[in-house]
C-alpha positions in Angstrom: 0.0 0.0 0.0 1.2 3.5 -0.5 1.4 6.1 2.2 -2.3 7.2 2.1 -4.5 5.8 4.8 -7.3 3.7 3.4 -10.8 3.3 4.9 -11.8 -0.3 5.7 -15.1 -1.5 7.0 -15.1 -4.8 9.0 -18.5 -6.5 9.1 -18.7 -9.5 11.5 -21.1 -10.6 14.2 -18.3 -11.9 16.4 -16.7 -9.2 18.5 -13.4 -11.0 18.8 -13.1 -11.1 15.0 -14.0 -7.4 14.7 -11.3 -6.4 17.2 -8.7 -8.7 15.8 -9.2 -7.6 12.2 -9.4 -3.9 13.3 -6.1 -4.1 15.1 -4.3 -5.9 12.2 -5.6 -3.4 9.6 -4.9 -0.4 11.8 -1.3 -1.7 12.1 -1.2 -1.6 8.3 -2.1 2.1 8.2 -5.8 1.6 7.5 -8.6 3.6 9.1 -11.0 1.0 10.3 -14.6 1.0 11.3 -16.2 -2.3 12.6 -19.9 -3.2 12.7 -21.7 -6.3 13.9 -24.2 -6.9 11.1 -25.3 -6.2 7.6 -27.8 -3.4 8.4 -25.1 -1.5 10.3 -22.7 -2.1 7.4 -25.1 -0.5 4.9 -25.7 2.5 7.3 -22.0 2.9 7.6 -21.6 2.8 3.8 -24.2 5.6 3.6 -22.2 7.8 5.9 -18.6 7.1 4.7 -16.8 6.0 1.6 -14.9 2.8 2.2 -12.1 1.5 0.0 -12.5 -2.1 1.2 -15.2 -4.0 3.1 -14.1 -7.2 4.9 -17.4 -9.1 5.0 -18.6 -12.1 7.0 -21.3 -14.2 5.3 -23.2 -15.7 8.2 -24.6 -13.1 10.4 -28.0 -12.6 12.2 -30.5 -10.6 10.2 -29.2 -9.7 6.8 -26.8 -12.3 5.4 -23.5 -11.4 3.8 -24.5 -12.2 0.2 -27.3 -9.7 0.5 -24.9 -7.1 1.9 -22.4 -7.8 -0.9 -25.1 -7.5 -3.6 -26.3 -4.2 -2.1 -22.8 -2.7 -1.8 -21.8 -3.6 -5.3 -25.1 -2.1 -6.6 -24.9 1.2 -4.6 -21.1 1.6 -4.2 -19.4 -0.3 -7.0 -16.1 1.4 -6.4 -15.8 -0.3 -3.0 -13.9 -3.6 -3.0 -15.4 -6.4 -0.9 -13.4 -9.3 0.6 -15.6 -12.1 1.9 -14.2 -13.7 5.1 -16.3 -16.7 6.2 -16.1 -19.5 8.8 -18.3 -21.6 6.6 -16.6 -21.8 3.2 -18.0 -23.7 0.3 -17.4 -23.8 -3.5 -21.0 -22.6 -4.1 -20.7 -19.6 -1.8 -17.3 -18.7 -3.2 -18.6 -18.8 -6.8 -21.6 -16.7 -5.8 -19.5 -14.1 -4.0 -17.2 -13.7 -6.9 -20.1 -13.5 -9.3 -21.6 -10.8 -7.2 -18.4 -8.8 -7.3 -16.2 -9.8 -4.3 -12.6 -9.3 -5.0 -11.5 -12.2 -2.8 -12.9 -15.0 -0.7 -11.1 -16.1 2.5 -11.9 -19.0 4.9 -11.5 -18.4 8.6 -9.4 -18.6 10.6 -7.5 -15.8 8.8 -4.2 -14.6 10.2 -3.1 -10.9 10.3 -0.7 -11.3 7.3 -3.3 -13.0 5.1 -5.9 -10.3 6.1 -3.5 -7.4 5.4 -2.4 -9.0 2.1 -6.1 -9.4 1.0 -6.9 -5.8 2.0 -3.8 -4.5 0.1 -4.6 -6.5 -2.9 -8.2 -5.2 -2.9 -7.0 -1.6 -2.6 -4.5 -2.1 -5.4 -7.3 -3.6 -7.6 -9.5 -0.6 -6.8 -6.7 1.8 -7.7 -6.0 0.1 -11.0 -9.7 0.0 -11.8 -10.2 3.7 -11.1 -6.9 4.7 -12.8 -5.7 6.8 -9.9 -2.2 7.2 -11.2 -0.8 4.4 -9.0 2.8 3.7 -9.6 3.8 0.6 -11.6 3.5 -2.2 -9.0 6.8 -3.8 -10.1 8.7 -0.6 -9.3 6.7 -0.1 -6.2 7.6 -3.5 -4.9 4.1 -5.0 -5.0 4.8 -8.0 -7.3 2.9 -10.4 -5.0 -0.3 -8.4 -5.6 -0.1 -8.6 -9.3 -2.4 -11.0 -11.1 -0.6 -14.3 -11.9 -0.4 -13.6 -15.6 1.5 -10.4 -14.9 4.0 -11.6 -12.3 6.5 -12.6 -14.9 7.3 -8.8 -15.2 8.9 -9.1 -11.7 11.4 -11.7 -12.8 13.1 -9.1 -15.1 
């Protein structure tokens, strides 16, 4: 990630997950807001622009797929990373089809979480053409799509 602080929303019904994810992401120079459910997530999205949403799938009330669908319809510039304790091929396919940039199975360690957030931010910047420096020169080769990683070998 570059020196700009990024806004990340953590959505998970488990407090220990929200606290853990928040601490890890704050240590990676992200401004983090954490909420316990989908309704709170959508209210937070109405108030603030988030670069990345780290989204649990199974929560009381509104489920994560509904939240993902709504976020991508209303705020398509926000990247969503699904983080679930109940992974399945079917839910992974559905999440990616709905626009999630990544799908992680819990438990997720701090390094994996930060890497997923950085990758999502990099994807957002490439998509929005924000004048991001060449990732090879910026030292972000691990975040390049597989087909472009050969540029790093040179």
